[in-house]
N, C-alpha and C positions, 0 to 999 in steps of 0.2 A: 573832546572838542571844546567843551566849556572851560576846562582847565587851561587850554591854550589860549582862549580868548581873554581869561582873567590875567594870564601872564603878560599878554600884549597890552592890556589896560594898565597894569602896574608899571610897565616900561614906558607908557605914553605913546605908543606907536599904533594904537588902535585906529583903524581907518575904515572907510566904506568898503575897501577891498576885503578887509577881514570880516566885516558884517556879512558879506556875501558867502562866507564859509559856514553859515548856519546849516542845520540838517536839511531844510527845505532848499536852500541855495545850492548845497553840494549835490542834492539829488537832481535838481534842474541842470546843474553844470554837467553832471555825468550823462544825463539824458540827452542834452544838446550835443555833447561830444559823440555819443553813440549814433545819433541821427546823422551828424556830419560825416562820421566814418562810413556809415552804411551808404550815404549818398555818393561819397567818393568811390566806394567799392562798386556800386551799381553803375556809376559812370565809366569806371575802368573796364568792368565786365562788358558793358554795352559797346564800348569802343573796340575791345578785342574781338567781340562777336561779330561786329560789323566789318572788321577787317578780314575775318576768316571766312565770311560768307562768300560763296561763289555762285555766279549766274549760270544758267543752263543754255547759254548761247553757244552755237556751234563754233568749233575752232576754225581759225583762218587757215588758208592754204599756205603751204611752205614751198619755197623754190629749191629744187634739186636738179642735178645734172642728168640729162636723159641718156648720156653716153658720149663717147668720143666723137666730136664733130656733129652732134645732134642738138646742141644748144641746151637750154634749160626748160623745165616744165614746172607748173604749179600743181601740187598734189596734196592729198590727205593720205595719211598712212595709218594702217591698223595691223597689228600682229596677233597671231593666234597659234596655239600649239596643241597637239594631241597628247594624250598620255601614252606611256610605253605600253605596247600590246605585242602579242606573239606574231612577229613577222621578221623576216630577215632584212637587214638594211639594204642588201643588194637588190632584193625584189621590190622593196618599197621605193627605191631610188628611180626605178622605171616609171612608177606612177607619178612621182614628182617631176620627172622630165616631160611627162605627157601633159600635165595641167599647167606647167609654167608658161606664162604669157597669154593664157586664155582668159576671157571674161569669166566671172565667178559663176554665172548661170550656165555658161557652156561647159565649165569644168564639172559642175554638178551633173549635168546631162551626160558627160562622158563617163563619170563614175557610176551613173545609174545603169548604163548598159555595158559596163566592163565586166569581163569574165574572171578577173583576178579576185582572190580571196580577200585581200586587204582593201578592195574598193569600197566595201560597205562602211568601214570605219572612216575612210577618207570622205565619203559622201556625207555622213552625218556631221563630221567636224566642219566641213565646208558650209553646210547649212547653218550651223551655230555661229561660225565666223561671220557670215553675212548678216545674221540677225543682230549680233553684238555690234558690228560696225554701224548698222543703221541706228540703233538705239543709243549707243555711247558716243559715236563721233558724228552723227547726223549725216552719214554718207549716202550718196544716191546709188541704189543697187544697179542701175542701168549703166553707170560709168565705172564700176568696180572691176578690177581684173587682178589676177594672181601675178604679182611681180616676181616673187621668189618662193620656192618650196624646198626648204632644206630638210635633209634626212639625218637624224642623229641616232647613234647606237646606244641602246640601253644596257642594263645588266643581263648577263647570261645566267640562266638557271641550269644547274647541273643535275643530272640523274645517272644512275649506274646502268651499264649495259652488260649483263652477265654473259660469260663465254665458257667454253669447255675448259676442263682440268682446273677448275677453281679460279679461273682468271676473270677479270672484268674490265670493261672500258668505261670511259666517261663521255656521256653525250651532253653537248652544250645546246640548250634551247635558246635561240636568240630572241631578243626584244628590241624594238626600235620605236621611234616617234618621228613626227613630221611637224615642222614649223612653217607657217605661212606669213608672207608679207603682202598685204593687200593694199593696193593703191587706187585712189580715185582721182582721175585727171580732171582739171578744171575745163569746163566747156569753152572752147575757143570760138570767138566770133570770126566769121568769114570776112576777109578783106573786101572792101567795095572797089571795083575796078574804076580807074579814073579815065581810061580811054579804050579804044577798040583793041589795041594790042594787049593791054593787061587783061581784058575780058577774054580774049582768045587764049592767052597764056594760062589763066586760071581754069578755063574749060578744057585745056589739053588739046586744043585744035591746031596749035602751031606745029609744023614739022620739026622733028628732032635732027640735030646735026649729026652727020656720020663722022665719027672720030676714028681715025685709023689706029689700029693696035689695041682696041678695047673690045674686040669681038671674042666671046668665049667659045672656044673650039672643043673643050672637053666638058664632060658632065660634072656638075658641081655636086659635092657630097651633101646628102640630106639625111636627117635622122630617121630612125626606124618608124614606120607607120604601124600603129597598133591594129588598125582595121584591115591591113593587107594580109591575105591568107598565106600560110606557109606551105610551099609545095616541095615535096621530096626533102623533108627535114633530115639533117645529119644526126648520127647517134650521139653527138657531143655538142657542148655549147659553142657558139660562134664568137662569144665575147670574152 
């Protein structure tokens, strides 16, 4: 360093900027640059951290279609799935048809008194789905219902079935799972009637018009009721 200063003195270009290159000056220069770099790094880290922080506010409702001709509804959605367990997809699909469209509390009650073997697994998974929906999405358990209950087929476990004369067969042990889609509808405010006619219309007191040609003369098909007793069952399946 001193040899560099002497060379600058001999050339006549020695200035105050070169004086700052003394050992003390260089140490201060490096220290200030390090402090400046650390300040910039801390500012950058704080800005990135502030941009990645998320608040714990509940998510807003989304608008979806309620079906053909039924308009739109505002809902919150939560999905949950069970693991693969030993049950046939055909048998598990009956439970899915039973709880689809029911409130979550009513679906849990149905599984509590169901005689099917897979109802215990579905019962515990519904309870966990309701708990996670409350804590993760801040959903109201009184307004939650099962929108969809899809059944998926898992892997088949194979085992041997020994038979006579050294033969054997293969038995497939089925596994399946169920996925739920839980909705929470936004509470709708009742419209305020503006006159006597609207008040009677909202209360259902007005007589209905008799439209010719819209009277149902035949029985409408309804799904199978699980609580209905089976009388004189046939020795084979009906489905």
